[in-house]
C-alpha positions as CSV (number, residue, x, y, z in Angstrom):
1,M,0.0,0.0,0.0
2,N,1.6,3.3,-1.1
3,Q,-0.2,6.2,0.7
4,A,0.7,9.8,1.0
5,I,0.5,10.6,4.7
6,H,0.6,14.2,6.0
7,F,0.3,15.3,9.6
8,P,-0.8,19.1,9.9
9,E,0.2,20.7,13.1
10,R,-3.3,20.3,14.5
11,E,-3.4,18.4,17.9
12,W,-5.9,18.9,20.8
13,W,-6.7,17.5,24.2
14,D,-10.0,15.6,24.2
15,E,-11.4,15.5,27.6
16,T,-13.9,12.6,27.1
17,A,-11.4,10.2,25.5
18,Q,-8.5,11.4,28.1
19,A,-6.3,11.6,25.0
20,V,-4.3,13.8,22.9
21,C,-5.8,13.6,19.4
22,F,-4.2,14.7,16.2
23,T,-5.1,14.4,12.3
24,A,-3.6,12.9,9.6
25,L,-4.3,13.3,5.8
26,V,-4.3,10.1,3.9
27,N,-4.5,10.6,0.2
28,G,-6.3,13.8,1.0
29,F,-8.8,12.1,3.5
30,Q,-8.5,13.3,7.1
31,C,-8.4,10.7,9.9
32,V,-7.9,11.0,13.5
33,C,-5.0,9.6,15.6
34,A,-4.9,9.5,19.4
35,I,-2.9,8.5,22.4
36,S,-4.1,8.4,25.9
37,G,-2.7,10.9,28.0
38,K,-1.6,8.3,30.5
39,A,0.0,6.2,27.8
40,L,1.7,9.2,26.6
41,L,3.1,10.4,29.8
42,S,4.2,6.9,31.0
43,R,6.1,6.1,27.7
44,F,8.2,9.4,27.7
45,T,8.5,9.2,31.6
46,A,7.0,12.8,31.6
47,D,4.9,14.5,34.2
48,G,2.1,16.9,33.7
49,D,0.7,18.4,30.6
50,A,0.1,15.5,28.0
51,L,-0.4,18.1,25.0
52,S,3.2,19.5,25.8
53,C,4.7,16.1,26.0
54,F,3.1,15.2,22.5
55,R,4.5,18.4,21.0
56,L,7.9,17.5,22.5
57,H,7.8,13.9,20.8
58,R,5.7,14.7,17.8
59,W,8.1,13.2,15.3
60,E,8.2,9.8,16.9
61,L,4.4,9.7,17.5
62,E,3.6,10.7,13.9
63,D,6.0,7.8,12.8
64,D,4.0,5.4,15.0
65,A,0.7,6.9,13.7
66,A,2.0,6.3,10.1
67,Q,2.7,2.7,10.6
68,A,-0.7,2.2,12.3
69,I,-2.5,3.7,9.3
70,K,-0.3,1.6,6.8
71,R,-1.5,-1.6,8.8
72,Q,-5.2,-0.2,8.7
73,E,-5.4,-0.5,12.4
74,E,-8.4,1.9,12.9
75,D,-10.9,1.2,15.5
76,A,-14.8,1.1,15.1
77,Q,-15.1,4.6,14.8
78,G,-12.2,5.0,12.3
79,W,-9.6,6.3,14.8
80,F,-6.1,5.2,15.0
81,W,-4.9,4.5,18.6
82,L,-1.3,4.6,19.5
83,S,-1.8,2.6,22.5
84,S,-4.3,0.2,23.7
85,D,-4.5,1.9,27.2
86,R,-7.5,4.1,26.8
């Protein structure tokens, strides 16, 4: 599968999902990627603000999201989660 995947700098904290969410453009179509705040802060051994942590580690997380997209690992709502800890 040869997909053009782009990540605009558009991320937000979703209070309901308790996750940092960000968009990806896949061949011109927008999809949502997410990682739970708990998993994010644990992964990078950080305290405090998950959104700031995401911004510091954006490139690595975008690489992970690109792999999930290529493997077509979206959930029932069409979101790509970077962790199963939600």
